[in-house]
ROTI-999748 format. One record per residue (C-alpha): residue number from 0; x negated, y, z. Coordinates in Angstrom, 1 decimal. Last residue first. Layout:
+-----+--------+--------+--------+
| num |      x |      y |      z |
+-----+--------+--------+--------+
| NUM |      X |      Y |      Z |
...
+-----+--------+--------+--------+
//
This chain:
+-----+--------+--------+--------+
| num |      x |      y |      z |
+-----+--------+--------+--------+
| 165 | -116.1 |  -45.5 |    0.7 |
| 164 | -116.5 |  -41.8 |    1.1 |
| 163 | -115.3 |  -39.6 |    4.0 |
| 162 | -111.8 |  -38.1 |    4.7 |
| 161 | -112.8 |  -34.5 |    4.2 |
| 160 | -109.7 |  -32.3 |    5.1 |
| 159 | -107.4 |  -31.3 |    2.3 |
| 158 | -106.2 |  -27.7 |    1.4 |
| 157 | -108.2 |  -27.7 |   -1.9 |
| 156 | -109.2 |  -31.2 |   -2.8 |
| 155 | -112.8 |  -32.2 |   -1.5 |
| 154 | -115.0 |  -32.7 |   -4.5 |
| 153 | -115.7 |  -36.3 |   -5.4 |
| 152 | -119.0 |  -38.0 |   -4.3 |
| 151 | -119.9 |  -40.7 |   -6.8 |
| 150 | -117.9 |  -39.2 |   -9.7 |
| 149 | -119.2 |  -35.7 |   -8.8 |
| 148 | -122.8 |  -37.0 |   -8.6 |
| 147 | -122.3 |  -38.6 |  -12.1 |
| 146 | -120.6 |  -35.4 |  -13.4 |
| 145 | -123.5 |  -33.2 |  -12.1 |
| 144 | -126.2 |  -35.5 |  -13.6 |
| 143 | -124.5 |  -35.4 |  -17.0 |
| 142 | -124.0 |  -31.7 |  -16.8 |
| 141 | -127.6 |  -31.0 |  -16.0 |
| 140 | -128.8 |  -33.4 |  -18.5 |
| 139 | -126.6 |  -31.8 |  -21.2 |
| 138 | -128.1 |  -28.4 |  -20.3 |
| 137 | -131.7 |  -29.7 |  -20.6 |
| 136 | -130.9 |  -31.0 |  -24.1 |
| 135 | -128.6 |  -28.2 |  -25.2 |
| 134 | -131.6 |  -25.8 |  -25.0 |
| 133 | -133.1 |  -27.4 |  -28.0 |
| 132 | -130.3 |  -25.8 |  -30.2 |
| 131 | -132.3 |  -22.6 |  -30.1 |
| 130 | -133.4 |  -22.6 |  -33.6 |
| 129 | -129.8 |  -23.3 |  -34.7 |
| 128 | -129.2 |  -20.1 |  -36.5 |
| 127 | -130.7 |  -16.8 |  -35.6 |
| 126 | -127.6 |  -14.5 |  -35.1 |
| 125 | -124.8 |  -17.0 |  -34.3 |
| 124 | -127.0 |  -19.4 |  -32.5 |
| 123 | -128.6 |  -16.6 |  -30.5 |
| 122 | -125.8 |  -14.5 |  -29.3 |
| 121 | -127.1 |  -11.0 |  -28.8 |
| 120 | -124.9 |   -9.0 |  -26.4 |
| 119 | -125.6 |  -11.0 |  -23.2 |
| 118 | -126.1 |   -7.9 |  -21.1 |
| 117 | -129.3 |   -9.5 |  -19.6 |
| 116 | -130.8 |   -9.8 |  -23.2 |
| 115 | -134.5 |  -10.7 |  -22.9 |
| 114 | -134.3 |  -12.5 |  -19.6 |
| 113 | -130.7 |  -13.5 |  -20.4 |
| 112 | -131.6 |  -15.5 |  -23.4 |
| 111 | -128.2 |  -16.2 |  -24.7 |
| 110 | -126.4 |  -19.2 |  -26.2 |
| 109 | -122.6 |  -19.4 |  -27.1 |
| 108 | -121.5 |  -22.9 |  -27.3 |
| 107 | -120.2 |  -24.3 |  -30.6 |
| 106 | -116.5 |  -24.9 |  -31.0 |
| 105 | -116.0 |  -22.2 |  -28.4 |
| 104 | -113.3 |  -21.8 |  -25.7 |
| 103 | -111.8 |  -18.4 |  -25.2 |
| 102 | -109.7 |  -18.0 |  -22.1 |
| 101 | -107.0 |  -15.4 |  -22.3 |
| 100 | -107.4 |  -12.4 |  -20.0 |
|  99 | -106.2 |  -12.0 |  -16.6 |
|  98 | -109.4 |  -11.8 |  -14.8 |
|  97 | -111.3 |  -10.1 |  -17.7 |
|  96 | -113.0 |  -10.8 |  -20.9 |
|  95 | -112.6 |  -14.5 |  -20.7 |
|  94 | -115.4 |  -17.0 |  -21.7 |
|  93 | -115.9 |  -20.6 |  -22.6 |
|  92 | -118.7 |  -23.1 |  -23.2 |
|  91 | -121.2 |  -20.4 |  -22.5 |
|  90 | -125.0 |  -21.4 |  -22.4 |
|  89 | -127.5 |  -19.3 |  -20.5 |
|  88 | -131.2 |  -19.4 |  -21.0 |
|  87 | -133.8 |  -17.8 |  -18.6 |
|  86 | -134.2 |  -20.8 |  -16.4 |
|  85 | -131.0 |  -22.9 |  -16.9 |
|  84 | -127.6 |  -21.0 |  -16.7 |
|  83 | -124.6 |  -23.2 |  -17.5 |
|  82 | -121.4 |  -21.6 |  -18.5 |
|  81 | -117.5 |  -21.9 |  -18.4 |
|  80 | -117.1 |  -25.3 |  -17.1 |
|  79 | -113.4 |  -25.8 |  -16.8 |
|  78 | -112.0 |  -27.4 |  -13.6 |
|  77 | -110.9 |  -24.0 |  -12.0 |
|  76 | -113.3 |  -21.5 |  -13.4 |
|  75 | -116.7 |  -23.3 |  -13.3 |
|  74 | -120.1 |  -21.8 |  -13.5 |
|  73 | -123.1 |  -24.3 |  -13.4 |
|  72 | -126.4 |  -22.8 |  -11.9 |
|  71 | -129.9 |  -24.0 |  -13.0 |
|  70 | -133.6 |  -23.9 |  -12.0 |
|  69 | -133.2 |  -24.1 |   -8.4 |
|  68 | -135.9 |  -23.4 |   -5.9 |
|  67 | -135.3 |  -19.7 |   -6.4 |
|  66 | -138.2 |  -17.4 |   -7.2 |
|  65 | -139.5 |  -14.4 |   -5.1 |
|  64 | -139.8 |  -16.1 |   -1.8 |
|  63 | -139.5 |  -14.5 |    1.5 |
|  62 | -136.4 |  -12.4 |    0.5 |
|  61 | -134.1 |  -14.2 |    3.1 |
|  60 | -132.1 |  -15.8 |    0.3 |
|  59 | -135.2 |  -17.2 |   -1.4 |
|  58 | -136.7 |  -18.5 |    1.9 |
|  57 | -133.3 |  -20.0 |    2.7 |
|  56 | -132.9 |  -21.8 |   -0.6 |
|  55 | -133.4 |  -25.4 |    0.7 |
|  54 | -132.2 |  -27.7 |   -2.1 |
|  53 | -130.4 |  -30.6 |   -0.5 |
|  52 | -127.1 |  -30.3 |   -2.4 |
|  51 | -125.1 |  -31.8 |    0.5 |
|  50 | -123.7 |  -35.4 |    0.8 |
|  49 | -121.0 |  -35.8 |    3.5 |
|  48 | -120.5 |  -36.3 |    7.1 |
|  47 | -123.6 |  -34.3 |    8.4 |
|  46 | -122.2 |  -30.9 |    7.8 |
|  45 | -124.6 |  -28.0 |    8.4 |
|  44 | -123.5 |  -25.5 |   11.1 |
|  43 | -124.9 |  -27.4 |   13.9 |
|  42 | -128.4 |  -27.4 |   12.4 |
|  41 | -128.6 |  -23.5 |   12.8 |
|  40 | -129.2 |  -21.9 |    9.5 |
|  39 | -132.7 |  -20.9 |    8.8 |
|  38 | -134.0 |  -17.4 |    9.7 |
|  37 | -136.9 |  -18.4 |   11.9 |
|  36 | -134.9 |  -21.0 |   13.9 |
|  35 | -132.0 |  -18.7 |   14.6 |
|  34 | -132.6 |  -15.2 |   16.0 |
|  33 | -133.3 |  -13.9 |   12.5 |
|  32 | -129.7 |  -14.2 |   11.3 |
|  31 | -129.0 |  -17.0 |    8.8 |
|  30 | -125.7 |  -18.0 |   10.2 |
|  29 | -124.1 |  -17.6 |    6.9 |
|  28 | -121.9 |  -14.7 |    8.0 |
|  27 | -125.0 |  -12.9 |    9.5 |
|  26 | -127.0 |  -13.4 |    6.5 |
|  25 | -124.2 |  -12.1 |    4.2 |
|  24 | -123.8 |   -9.0 |    6.5 |
|  23 | -127.6 |   -8.3 |    6.3 |
|  22 | -127.6 |   -8.8 |    2.5 |
|  21 | -124.7 |   -6.4 |    2.1 |
|  20 | -126.5 |   -3.9 |    4.1 |
|  19 | -129.6 |   -4.2 |    2.1 |
|  18 | -127.5 |   -4.0 |   -1.1 |
|  17 | -125.9 |   -0.7 |    0.1 |
|  16 | -129.4 |    0.7 |    1.0 |
|  15 | -130.6 |   -0.2 |   -2.5 |
|  14 | -127.6 |    1.5 |   -4.1 |
|  13 | -128.0 |    4.6 |   -2.1 |
|  12 | -131.6 |    4.8 |   -2.9 |
|  11 | -130.9 |    4.4 |   -6.5 |
|  10 | -128.3 |    7.1 |   -6.4 |
|   9 | -130.8 |    9.4 |   -4.6 |
|   8 | -133.4 |    8.7 |   -7.3 |
|   7 | -130.9 |    9.3 |  -10.1 |
|   6 | -130.0 |   12.6 |   -8.5 |
|   5 | -133.6 |   13.7 |   -8.3 |
|   4 | -134.3 |   12.7 |  -11.9 |
|   3 | -131.2 |   14.8 |  -12.9 |
|   2 | -132.5 |   17.8 |  -11.0 |
|   1 | -136.0 |   17.4 |  -12.5 |
|   0 | -134.4 |   17.5 |  -15.9 |
+-----+--------+--------+--------+
//
């Protein structure tokens, strides 16, 4: 058993070192190096000709803050919304088992508590009924606000330059 524990410890150390290096490279690519304005992106790298999300995540990305300043994330595949993560809940509208798999769209979204079930193996609506239907209220607001923003400020089409907004 001690040999196994030692091997696991070495594997964990290796994984941590790998993640630190990945983080260092990501910071460098994003212009978040320590030599720039206390780890903040240099202002010349931030576009000023278009609306930008406005939520400063630099402290979180740099590991100086434990929690993100954002409560949600929306996952798209192409133009299809696959999932919305809000706090510790995740709602799937569509899934695919792999890159080249068939897309499965649901009549009723799949709901998971990813804090209690990070592998997303216990779908709440199917297993516990509609006790978790309340999560659709904040998720619907997120999607409504997102669609309103995207109607006002459409995404830049792939391969096109930003032409400004009227």
